[in-house]
C-alpha positions as CSV (number, residue, x, y, z in Angstrom):
1,X,13.6,4.9,-14.7
2,X,10.5,5.0,-16.8
3,X,6.8,4.7,-15.4
4,X,4.1,3.5,-16.9
5,X,0.1,3.6,-16.1
6,X,-1.0,4.2,-12.7
7,X,-3.0,1.3,-10.9
8,X,-6.4,1.9,-9.8
9,X,-4.9,0.2,-6.3
10,X,-4.4,2.6,-3.8
11,X,-1.5,2.1,-1.0
12,X,-2.6,4.1,2.1
13,X,-0.6,4.9,4.9
14,X,-1.8,3.2,8.0
15,X,-1.6,5.0,11.5
16,X,-1.9,3.1,15.0
17,X,-0.5,2.1,18.4
18,X,0.3,-0.6,19.9
19,X,-1.6,-2.8,22.3
20,X,0.1,-1.5,25.6
21,X,-1.3,2.0,25.3
22,X,-4.3,0.8,23.5
23,X,-5.4,-1.1,26.6
24,X,-4.0,1.5,29.3
25,X,-5.8,4.4,27.7
26,X,-9.0,2.2,26.6
27,X,-8.7,3.2,23.3
28,X,-10.8,2.0,20.5
29,X,-10.0,4.8,17.5
30,X,-7.4,6.6,16.2
31,X,-9.2,10.0,16.8
32,X,-9.1,8.9,20.5
33,X,-5.4,9.9,21.3
34,X,-6.2,13.7,20.2
35,X,-5.9,14.1,24.3
36,X,-2.9,12.3,24.5
37,X,-1.2,14.1,21.6
38,X,0.8,16.4,23.7
39,X,2.3,13.8,25.4
40,X,3.1,11.6,22.8
41,X,5.2,11.4,19.7
42,X,4.3,11.4,16.0
43,X,6.4,8.9,14.0
44,X,6.3,8.5,10.5
45,X,8.8,9.9,7.4
46,X,9.5,13.7,7.2
47,X,6.2,14.0,4.5
48,X,3.8,13.2,7.0
49,X,5.0,16.1,9.3
50,X,4.9,18.8,6.6
51,X,1.3,17.8,5.4
52,X,-1.9,19.6,6.3
53,X,-3.3,18.0,9.6
54,X,-0.3,15.3,8.9
55,X,-2.5,13.2,6.7
56,X,-1.1,11.4,3.9
57,X,-2.6,10.9,0.6
58,X,-3.7,7.9,-1.0
59,X,-0.8,6.2,-3.2
60,X,-1.9,4.4,-6.5
61,X,0.6,2.2,-7.3
62,X,2.9,2.9,-10.6
63,X,5.2,0.5,-12.1
64,X,8.4,1.5,-12.6
65,X,11.2,-0.1,-14.8
66,X,15.0,0.9,-16.0
67,X,14.8,2.8,-19.2
68,X,16.8,0.1,-20.5
69,X,14.8,-2.6,-20.2
70,X,11.5,-0.6,-21.2
71,X,10.1,-2.0,-24.1
72,X,6.9,-1.7,-25.8
73,X,5.9,-5.1,-24.8
74,X,7.0,-5.1,-21.4
75,X,5.5,-2.1,-20.7
76,X,2.0,-3.4,-22.3
77,X,2.8,-6.5,-19.7
78,X,3.3,-3.9,-16.3
79,X,0.1,-1.6,-17.4
80,X,-2.1,-5.0,-17.9
81,X,-1.4,-6.1,-14.5
82,X,-1.6,-2.5,-12.9
83,X,-5.0,-2.1,-14.9
84,X,-6.1,-5.4,-13.2
85,X,-4.7,-4.5,-9.6
86,X,-7.6,-3.0,-7.3
87,X,-7.4,-1.7,-3.8
88,X,-9.2,-4.5,-2.7
89,X,-7.5,-7.2,-4.7
90,X,-4.2,-5.5,-3.4
91,X,-5.2,-5.6,0.4
92,X,-6.2,-9.3,0.0
93,X,-2.8,-9.9,-1.7
94,X,-1.1,-8.1,1.3
95,X,-3.2,-9.8,3.5
96,X,-2.1,-13.4,2.2
97,X,1.3,-12.8,2.3
98,X,1.6,-10.7,5.3
99,X,-0.3,-12.6,7.6
100,X,-1.0,-15.7,5.9
101,X,2.4,-16.3,4.9
102,X,1.5,-17.2,1.1
103,X,4.0,-17.5,-1.4
104,X,4.4,-14.3,-3.5
105,X,5.4,-16.4,-6.9
106,X,2.1,-18.5,-6.2
107,X,-0.1,-15.6,-5.7
108,X,1.4,-13.6,-8.8
109,X,1.1,-16.6,-10.9
110,X,-3.2,-17.0,-9.3
111,X,-3.4,-13.2,-10.0
112,X,-2.4,-13.5,-13.8
113,X,-4.4,-16.8,-14.4
114,X,-7.8,-15.0,-13.2
115,X,-7.3,-11.8,-14.8
116,X,-6.1,-13.5,-18.4
117,X,-2.6,-12.0,-18.3
118,X,-0.8,-15.4,-19.0
């Protein structure tokens, strides 16, 4: 695998509780669970448990491509997409696909057109 430039867009981990305990304990912010922490189990990947305060750092989006398929022309296209993708844009795309059920291929075409990538 070969990596290309990292995007300024940040993919952040989120933490939360389901509606049932939020209602039961009148939770409106994540910091309020500290009084309940000794009674609950923290779920997450192993690296979350070994980090100070169990906080995961922001992860910048980085394109990966198989070395056999990596050419200067292909890498340049991926780098242009990565450079154009911001955190706000990533959030918007995630919401449109995950919540509004928009077609990812259509959104990709729109993104390309808006950023002069096509």
